[in-house]
C-alpha positions, -999 to 999 in steps of 0.1 A, spaced: 2 -1 -2 27 27 5 40 25 -28 6 30 -42 6 59 -23 38 74 -26 30 71 -64 -5 88 -63 5 113 -42 38 127 -58 43 166 -55 31 183 -89 65 194 -99 78 158 -98 103 151 -121 107 188 -136 136 208 -128 117 244 -119 103 244 -83 72 255 -79 72 291 -68 100 292 -99 74 281 -124 48 302 -116 66 336 -117 81 327 -152 47 314 -164 33 349 -150 68 366 -165 58 351 -202 17 361 -199 29 391 -190 48 400 -221 19 388 -240 -6 410 -222 17 441 -229 20 431 -268 -17 431 -270 -19 463 -253 5 479 -273 -27 479 -299 -58 485 -282 -47 513 -260 -39 493 -227 -73 478 -226 -59 445 -227 -37 456 -194 -66 464 -181 -88 433 -182 -51 418 -171 -46 440 -141 -84 434 -131 -79 393 -133 -45 399 -112 -56 421 -85 -87 402 -71 -73 367 -74 -42 383 -52 -66 400 -25 -87 369 -28 -59 339 -17 -45 365 8 -80 369 24 -81 327 24 -47 321 33 -33 344 57 -43 334 91 -28 304 83 5 309 60 3 346 65 24 355 28 36 322 18 3 314 -9 13 349 -17 47 346 -25 47 313 -46 30 329 -73 3 304 -81 -25 330 -79 -5 353 -100 -2 331 -123 -34 312 -129 -47 351 -131 -24 362 -158 -33 330 -177 -67 338 -172 -66 371 -184 -48 357 -218 -83 340 -221 -105 368 -223 -108 393 -251 -92 424 -255 -121 447 -251 -143 426 -226 -154 447 -198 -133 446 -167 -159 434 -142 -156 399 -159 -124 398 -152 -131 407 -117 -157 381 -114 -134 353 -133 -108 355 -113 -121 355 -79 -146 323 -91 -106 308 -100 -91 314 -66 -124 305 -41 -145 279 -61 -117 259 -87 -85 265 -63 -92 264 -25 -127 247 -22 -109 220 -36 -80 220 -13 -55 245 -31 -27 239 -52 -20 205 -60 -56 194 -52 -75 212 -78 -94 190 -107 -94 222 -128 -69 245 -139 -80 275 -123 -78 302 -155 -96 273 -173 -122 273 -144 -124 308 -146 -131 314 -185 -157 285 -185 -178 299 -155 -178 333 -176 -182 314 -212 -213 296 -203 -225 326 -177 -224 358 -197 -220 342 -233 -231 371 -252 -205 392 -234 -178 371 -254 -196 375 -284 -200 411 -281 -162 418 -267 -153 392 -302 -169 413 -327 -148 420 -357 -119 393 -347 -108 367 -374 -129 339 -355 -161 356 -350 -163 366 -387 -160 333 -398 -182 316 -372 -210 347 -380 -204 339 -422 -214 304 -411 -244 309 -390 -251 330 -422 -253 305 -444 -224 307 -463 -206 269 -459 -166 273 -471 -159 312 -454 -136 317 -486 -164 324 -505 -177 351 -476 -186 388 -486 -168 390 -451 -138 381 -469 -111 389 -439 -101 355 -433 -98 318 -456 -100 292 -424 -91 260 -444 -67 252 -476 -30 255 -481 -33 296 -497 -38 311 -464 -64 338 -464 -82 358 -484 -87 398 -489 -55 422 -479 -35 424 -450 -15 452 -440 19 467 -455 39 451 -429 27 421 -438 28 421 -476 69 433 -469 75 407 -444 58 376 -464 81 392 -494 110 394 -479 103 359 -468 89 344 -500 126 359 -520 149 349 -495 144 321 -470 112 299 -487 126 299 -525 151 278 -515 125 249 -508 95 266 -528 73 274 -502 55 307 -502 41 318 -474 6 335 -481 -4 373 -468 -20 372 -434 -2 355 -411 24 380 -403 -11 406 -392 -13 378 -368 20 377 -347 21 414 -352 -21 416 -332 -32 446 -354 -62 466 -346 -88 433 -350 -104 428 -315 -94 388 -299 -85 368 -270 -50 382 -255 -33 348 -265 -40 356 -298 -33 387 -299 0 386 -283 7 358 -305 48 367 -311 54 370 -271 36 342 -265 57 323 -290 90 336 -277 77 325 -242 70 292 -253 111 289 -260 114 300 -222 95 274 -214 112 251 -236 145 259 -223 139 263 -190 124 230 -185 93 250 -172 73 219 -183 77 184 -200 91 197 -233 80 166 -252 40 175 -248 32 204 -268 49 185 -301 29 152 -291 1 180 -286 7 200 -317 19 173 -337 -13 154 -338 -33 185 -344 -15 195 -369 -17 164 -386 -58 161 -384 -60 203 -393 -38 194 -424 -59 163 -433 -96 170 -428 -93 207 -418 -107 215 -449 -141 191 -452 -162 212 -430 -158 239 -454 -164 221 -482 -129 218 -493 -112 190 -498 -81 159 -479 -50 169 -470 -59 209 -479 -62 221 -439 -39 254 -427 -25 238 -398 1 273 -395 -29 293 -389 -45 269 -364 -15 268 -343 -20 308 -344 -52 311 -335 -81 299 -307 -50 298 -280 -39 266 -295 -3 276 -293 -11 282 -253 -29 253 -246 -3 233 -262 26 249 -239 7 261 -207 -26 242 -199 -21 208 -214 18 208 -200 6 216 -162 15 191 -140 -7 200 -115 -42 188 -129 -25 165 -152 -17 125 -153 13 113 -133 32 85 -152 45 91 -188 19 68 -200 -10 87 -187 2 121 -201 9 105 -236 -28 91 -235 -47 123 -223 -21 148 -242 -35 128 -275 -72 128 -266 -67 165 -258 -54 171 -296 -81 148 -309 -109 168 -291 -91 200 -296 -100 193 -337 -134 173 -330 -147 209 -310 -132 233 -337 -135 213 -367 -165 197 -366 -181 214 -339 -171 244 -347 -160 260 -315 -131 279 -326 -117 278 -289 -124 240 -288 -86 237 -277 -95 253 -242 -129 231 -238 -104 202 -245 -83 213 -221 -108 214 -194 -131 179 -205 -92 164 -204 -84 183 -169 -116 163 -155 -111 131 -164 -76 133 -147 -92 117 -116 -102 87 -138 -71 85 -153 -55 88 -115 -71 60 -108 -60 36 -132 -26 48 -128 -27 44 -94 -43 6 -101 -16 -5 -128 15 6 -102 4 -14 -77 -7 -45 -93 24 -44 -107 46 -39 -73 21 -62 -59 34 -89 -88 71 -84 -86 72 -86 -45 54 -123 -50 
């Protein structure tokens, strides 16, 4: 029995070189730079939303824990990191009061009602996002009006089977041709430079529109998508400093990308092997899901086999929700569902480990 107990109650950061506080503050820092990039092109609205998530989260954490642990729980960075990741999931134009409500919900209900860090079955940022998304769906839709994914969604609701033929014309969701509609002058210049230098060697060509995704622009959207360049740099930091298991994002993006490439064009009247993988990675919080949410050890499985299974399941569900269910933030719903299944995965992990050790002891 002790062997089984030790396996099922491993610390959240087991096999990860970075300590829990170090990991949390690095996640906070990487997320904050994403907020800053988004804030540069929306007159600071993203920063206001992030601060309105951060302050209530830290204050709520302090009120709950100060009698027993003083400032220790604030110093571990878990509340600050959860609040900042939650902010990345919010539209930059959403009313700040929703950020306050969501942050308080994340700390009080999702985190501490289950015993605090390491005991919660759901990522606090995801729990807060789900709470707001289902409680005030109109606020999300209003805040995202005019964003690329919202335009695609509206186009489909209005009966345009294939977004590339939509009169809205901003985005082409599928197909190797990338975006329809003109990009910015910066996008055109950078794309032309890359096509004439790097990509000319292999004969490939980067369609217009993708550079605009990296540098935010003026369109609304969730902060994670608007601060994509900073998020990409953050993923490099996360990987190099081994904040999480580096193979998890590779497995997630690998399977998700394969499914998108093969089947991603079919829901829009297209062909097999014609899905737009780059756009799938650069929108819908896919990169944030791969490098932060799916790689979160606190709400994940413990064994390598269990982790591998849940990551594959998360990638598959992300594709199903986004391309079959036409929920363009399907990666977030997939991550939440995988979190919810983690207790069952851990049960089977414990049963398998315990049985194996019992057999070896006989």
